[in-house]
C-alpha positions in Angstrom: 187.8 208.8 106.8 185.9 211.7 108.4 188.1 214.7 107.3 187.3 217.4 105.2 189.5 217.8 101.6 190.6 220.8 99.5 192.1 220.4 96.4 195.3 221.9 95.4 196.5 222.6 92.2 200.3 221.9 91.4 202.6 223.3 88.4 205.2 220.2 87.9 208.5 220.6 86.4 210.3 218.2 84.1 213.7 216.5 84.7 215.1 214.6 82.1 218.4 212.8 81.3 219.4 213.4 77.8 220.7 210.8 75.4 224.0 212.1 73.6 223.3 211.9 70.0 225.6 210.6 67.4 225.6 211.6 63.6 223.4 209.0 61.5 224.6 206.5 59.5 223.7 203.0 58.9 225.9 200.8 61.4 225.3 202.8 64.2 222.0 205.0 65.0 220.6 206.2 68.4 217.7 209.2 68.1 217.9 211.7 70.6 215.0 211.6 72.7 214.7 213.0 76.1 213.5 210.6 78.6 210.3 212.7 79.9 208.2 213.3 77.5 205.2 215.8 78.4 201.9 215.9 75.9 198.3 217.3 76.2 196.8 214.4 78.3 200.0 212.8 79.9 203.6 212.8 80.8 205.5 209.8 79.5 208.5 209.6 82.1 210.2 206.9 80.7 209.5 205.4 77.1 210.2 201.7 76.4 213.8 201.8 75.7 216.7 200.3 78.1 218.5 202.6 80.3 216.2 205.6 80.5 215.6 207.5 83.6 213.2 211.0 83.7 211.1 212.4 86.8 208.6 215.0 87.2 208.8 217.2 90.4 206.3 220.3 91.7 207.7 223.7 91.6 206.4 224.6 94.8 206.8 223.1 98.2 203.6 222.1 100.3 203.4 222.9 103.9 200.3 220.3 105.0 199.4 218.6 108.6 197.6 215.7 106.9 197.5 215.2 103.1 196.2 213.0 100.3 197.7 212.4 96.8 195.6 210.5 93.9 198.1 209.4 91.2 196.7 208.0 87.8 199.4 205.9 86.0 199.7 203.3 83.2 202.7 201.0 82.8 202.9 198.7 79.5 205.1 197.0 77.9 205.5 194.3 75.5 207.7 191.8 77.4 206.2 189.2 80.1 208.1 191.1 82.8 209.0 194.7 82.9 211.6 197.0 84.5 212.8 198.8 86.5 209.6 200.6 87.9 208.1 203.8 89.1 208.0 205.8 92.3 205.8 208.3 94.0 207.8 210.8 96.5 207.2 213.5 98.7 210.5 215.0 99.9 212.2 217.9 101.3 214.4 218.8 98.1 213.5 217.9 94.5 215.3 214.9 93.6 217.8 214.5 91.2 219.0 212.2 88.6 220.1 208.6 90.4 220.0 204.8 90.9 216.7 204.7 92.5 214.0 204.6 89.9 215.5 207.8 88.4 215.7 209.6 91.7 218.4 210.4 94.0 219.8 207.5 96.3 219.5 209.9 99.5 216.4 211.5 100.4 214.7 212.8 103.3 211.0 211.9 103.4 209.0 208.7 101.9 208.9 206.9 98.8 206.2 204.7 97.4 207.9 202.2 95.1 206.4 200.3 92.2 208.7 197.9 91.7 208.0 195.4 88.3 211.4 193.9 88.0 212.3 190.6 90.3 216.3 192.0 91.2 216.5 189.4 94.4 215.0 186.5 92.3 212.8 185.6 95.1 209.5 185.9 92.8 207.7 188.6 94.8 207.2 191.3 92.2 205.4 193.2 90.7 205.2 194.8 94.3 204.6 197.9 96.1 206.8 199.3 98.7 206.7 202.0 101.2 210.3 203.1 102.1 211.4 206.1 104.4 214.5 207.7 104.5 216.2 210.5 106.7 218.6 211.5 103.9 221.5 209.2 105.3 220.0 205.7 104.3 221.4 203.8 101.2 218.8 202.1 99.4 219.1 198.3 99.4 219.5 197.5 95.7 220.3 193.7 95.6 217.2 192.8 98.0 214.6 195.3 96.0 214.4 197.3 99.3 212.4 194.7 101.1 214.8 195.1 103.9 213.9 198.6 104.5 210.6 198.6 103.4 208.1 199.9 106.3 205.1 198.2 104.5 204.7 196.1 101.5 201.8 194.3 99.2 202.0 192.5 95.7 200.1 193.7 93.1 200.5 193.9 89.2 200.1 196.9 87.9 201.4 196.3 84.1 199.5 196.2 81.0 196.0 196.6 82.5 192.7 197.6 80.6 192.1 200.8 82.6 194.9 203.3 83.8 196.0 202.1 87.5 195.3 204.5 90.6 197.2 205.2 93.9 195.7 206.8 96.7 198.7 207.5 99.7 196.8 209.1 102.8 198.9 210.4 105.5 196.6 211.6 108.5 197.6 211.7 112.0 201.2 210.0 111.9 199.5 207.2 109.5 200.2 206.6 106.0 197.6 204.5 104.0 198.0 203.0 100.4 195.2 202.1 98.4 195.4 200.4 94.9 193.0 200.4 91.9 194.0 197.5 90.0 192.6 199.2 86.6 190.3 196.2 85.8 187.4 198.4 85.8 186.7 201.9 84.9 185.2 202.5 88.3 187.7 205.0 89.5 186.8 204.2 93.4 187.3 200.7 92.9 190.5 200.9 95.4 192.0 197.8 97.4 193.7 198.1 100.6 197.7 197.9 99.9 199.5 198.7 103.3 199.4 200.9 106.3 202.3 202.1 108.4 201.5 203.7 111.9 203.5 206.1 114.3 205.0 207.5 110.6 207.0 210.9 111.0 207.7 212.8 108.0 208.9 216.3 107.0 205.8 218.5 107.0 207.1 220.7 104.1 208.2 219.1 101.0 207.8 218.7 97.4 205.7 216.1 95.3 207.4 214.1 92.7 207.4 211.0 90.4 209.9 209.3 89.0 210.5 206.0 86.6 213.8 204.3 85.1 214.3 201.2 82.8 216.7 198.5 82.7 217.8 195.9 80.5 214.2 195.4 80.3 211.7 198.4 79.0 208.3 199.5 80.1 206.5 202.7 78.8 205.8 204.8 82.4 202.8 207.3 81.7 201.7 209.5 84.4 197.7 210.7 83.4 197.3 213.0 86.6 198.5 213.6 89.8 196.0 215.5 92.5 196.9 216.6 95.7 194.6 217.4 98.7 195.1 218.9 102.0 192.9 216.8 105.1 191.5 218.4 108.0 189.0 217.7 111.0 185.4 217.8 110.1 184.0 221.3 111.0 187.3 222.9 110.6 187.7 225.7 108.2 190.3 224.4 105.5 190.7 228.4 105.0 189.8 231.9 105.8 186.5 233.4 104.7 188.8 236.2 102.8 190.5 233.8 100.6 187.1 231.6 99.8 185.5 235.2 98.9 188.3 235.8 96.7 188.5 232.7 94.9 184.6 233.1 94.0 184.9 236.1 92.7 188.0 235.1 90.5 185.6 232.2 89.4 182.6 234.1 88.7 184.9 236.7 86.3 186.5 233.8 84.6 183.3 232.5 83.8 181.5 235.7 82.3 184.7 236.4 80.3 184.3 232.6 78.9 180.6 233.0 78.1 181.3 236.3 76.5 183.8 234.7 74.2 181.4 232.0 73.7 178.6 234.6 72.2 181.4 236.5 70.2 182.6 233.5 68.5 179.1 232.3 67.4 178.3 235.8 66.4 181.6 235.5 64.4 181.0 231.8 62.7 177.3 231.2 62.7 177.8 228.4 60.2 179.2 226.5 62.7 176.5 227.3 65.4 174.7 223.9 64.7 177.2 221.0 64.0 178.4 220.6 67.4 174.7 219.8 68.1 175.2 216.5 66.6 178.4 215.3 69.0 175.8 215.7 71.8 174.5 212.2 70.8 176.5 209.1 70.6 176.3 206.7 67.7 175.0 203.2 67.8 178.4 201.7 67.9 179.7 204.0 70.7 176.4 203.3 72.9 176.7 199.3 72.3 180.7 199.8 73.3 179.6 201.6 76.3 177.0 198.9 77.2 179.7 196.1 77.0 182.2 197.8 79.1 179.5 198.6 81.5 178.7 194.9 81.5 182.1 194.0 82.2 182.5 196.2 84.9 179.3 195.0 86.5 180.4 191.3 86.1 183.5 192.0 87.6 182.1 193.5 90.5 180.0 190.7 91.1 183.0 188.3 90.5 184.9 190.0 93.4 181.8 190.2 95.6 181.4 186.3 95.0 185.1 185.8 95.6 184.7 187.7 99.1 181.8 185.5 100.1 183.7 182.4 98.9 186.9 183.5 100.9 184.5 183.8 104.2 183.1 180.5 103.7 186.1 178.9 102.9 187.6 180.5 106.2 184.7 179.3 108.2 184.7 175.8 106.7 188.0 175.7 107.6 187.3 176.6 111.2 184.8 174.4 111.8 186.9 171.6 110.2 189.6 172.1 112.7 187.2 172.1 115.7 185.9 168.8 114.7 189.0 167.3 114.1 190.4 168.6 117.4 187.1 167.1 118.9 187.5 163.7 117.3 191.3 163.2 118.5 190.3 164.0 121.9 187.3 161.3 121.9 189.6 159.0 120.3 192.2 159.1 122.7 189.5 158.6 125.4 188.2 155.5 123.2 191.4 154.3 123.2 191.9 154.7 127.0 188.4 153.2 127.5 188.9 150.1 125.2 192.7 149.6 127.1 190.8 149.3 130.5 188.1 147.3 129.4 190.9 144.6 127.8 192.4 144.8 131.1 189.1 144.0 133.2 188.4 141.2 130.5 191.8 139.8 131.0 191.5 139.4 134.7 187.7 138.4 134.3 189.3 135.3 131.8 192.1 134.4 134.1 189.6 134.2 137.4 187.3 132.1 135.1 190.4 129.9 134.4 191.2 129.3 137.8 187.8 128.2 138.9 188.0 125.9 136.4 191.3 124.6 137.4 189.9 124.3 141.2 186.7 122.7 139.8 188.9 120.3 137.8 190.7 119.4 140.9 187.4 118.7 142.7 186.3 116.5 140.3 189.7 114.7 140.1 189.5 114.1 143.7 186.1 113.0 143.4 186.8 110.2 140.9 189.6 109.2 142.8 187.3 108.7 146.1 185.0 106.8 144.2 187.7 104.4 143.0 188.6 104.0 146.8 185.1 103.5 147.8 184.8 100.6 145.2 188.1 99.0 146.1 187.2 98.8 150.3 182.8 98.0 150.0 183.8 94.3 151.1 185.6 95.7 154.2 182.4 97.0 156.5 183.2 96.1 160.3 184.5 99.4 162.1 187.2 99.1 164.8 186.8 100.9 167.9 190.9 102.0 167.7 190.1 104.2 164.6 187.2 106.1 165.9 189.0 109.3 167.6 191.3 109.2 164.3 187.8 109.4 162.2 186.1 112.3 164.1 189.4 113.9 163.8 189.5 113.3 159.9 186.2 114.4 159.8 186.7 117.9 161.0 189.6 118.4 158.9 187.1 117.9 155.9 185.0 119.6 157.2 187.4 122.6 157.2 188.8 122.3 154.1 185.2 122.0 152.4 184.4 125.6 154.2 187.9 126.8 152.5 187.2 126.0 149.5 183.6 127.4 149.8 185.1 130.7 150.8 187.4 130.6 147.8 184.6 130.0 145.7 182.8 133.2 146.8 185.7 135.3 146.8 186.6 134.4 143.1 182.5 135.1 142.4 182.7 138.5 144.3 185.8 139.5 142.5 184.5 138.8 139.0 181.5 140.8 139.9 177.8 141.1 138.3 176.8 142.9 135.3 174.2 144.7 137.8 176.9 145.9 140.2 179.0 147.4 137.2 176.3 150.2 136.2 178.7 152.4 135.0 180.4 150.3 132.7 178.8 148.4 129.8 180.9 145.3 129.2 180.5 142.6 126.5 178.8 139.4 128.1 180.7 136.7 128.9 180.4 133.5 127.5 177.9 131.4 129.3 179.6 128.9 131.1 178.0 125.4 132.1 176.8 124.9 135.7 179.1 122.7 137.2 178.8 123.2 140.8 175.2 123.8 142.1 173.8 123.6 145.6 172.5 119.5 145.1 175.8 118.7 143.5 177.8 120.5 146.8 175.6 118.4 149.3 176.1 115.2 147.3 180.1 115.9 146.8 179.8 116.6 150.9 178.4 113.0 151.5 180.1 111.4 149.0 183.3 112.9 150.5 182.6 111.9 153.9 181.5 108.7 152.9 184.8 108.4 151.2 187.0 109.5 154.1 184.6 107.1 156.6 185.3 103.9 154.8 189.3 105.0 154.4 189.1 105.2 158.3 187.7 101.8 158.5 190.2 100.5 156.2 193.1 101.9 157.7 191.9 100.1 161.0 191.5 97.1 159.4 194.8 96.9 158.3 196.3 98.1 161.5 194.2 95.3 163.2 195.3 92.4 161.0 198.7 93.6 161.1 198.8 93.1 165.2 197.7 89.7 164.9 201.0 88.4 163.5 203.0 89.9 166.8 
């Protein structure tokens, strides 16, 4: 983010719900322990006991147009599941004891919830939710606030080897949540969680953090809570007079610290050389440090390989989808072409069958003509009365032959030749025997003519013989 930042130190007030103590006895004993327990290096908001609530709130309000908060915490417990969770707040009023992760149910501001218990049974926990409220909404406990969440992501923040870090940034009406999952000691190894655009929250308010346990329990520890004011690049974060004032105070503090060190060394000369040994690490510490560095490097390499593998899988899925679509299109085209080829082949086969039927009919007619010629060979004298009828029959035979020829040519033309169908490559049709050549056709015409001529002569002789009896 291209913006300047100024660290703002806040002092916090601890709110804790006291457990009512009972007199110690062997049958019923409950220790008197406050829910929020501060120490030198952390604050335990809730211990791993059932039905605990606690919170830590800033004593003073902040008035920032743009801000950033970095929270380091640890959630740990013995069970496979934890409860209930932890919340980071920025509200117009300090939250009191309530049912929403140890804070009040109605708030005016924003809450970032780290929910570790699956209340609705949808197996969507642990999760991080961003929920806004104007002081009038009631938190949706049965659905884990999912119906009111402005942004959410699934992150497992329990029982990590390193503390979990959350960075919440509000800049130009955009709230961004980044999470460090606690697998590495790298403080800047953040992952994107969620982003909410066009979000308006109060400009002045209190920062706070709260936690609660239920039937199950976890330790909710806060190690650090840092806030920063954000500004545009080049813009002065504070007036020059305030900067000089803080610089002067720092120099005075440094001088007093150096003076106290000198006085201590003069009063205790025997311990001057002892701290020098602490400057060097032992062999075991160095080996452990190297092991952690190696594990950190391996983890970073695995994350990089995971990103690359995800990119490769995404690219492969895209290629597979493109190839599948192309193959499906080509398959449809091939099915259409095969269907048209099948239709054309059916037409060709039907045409060839029709040609064969016509040829068979011609062959049968030819055989019948030969039989009639053989039966009428002994009658060879023509009769003048049948001359006109003979010529007429020859004309009919000639017309009939022309019709047969045209039909054959039409069938051949409709069947088509391979050279004419250049655009289509069809399989070669089976070779048919050459039944009707030019010579055969002429021989057939002569024989047909002789046959009809003989038939006319025969009929004429029959008519002449019949007239003799009248």
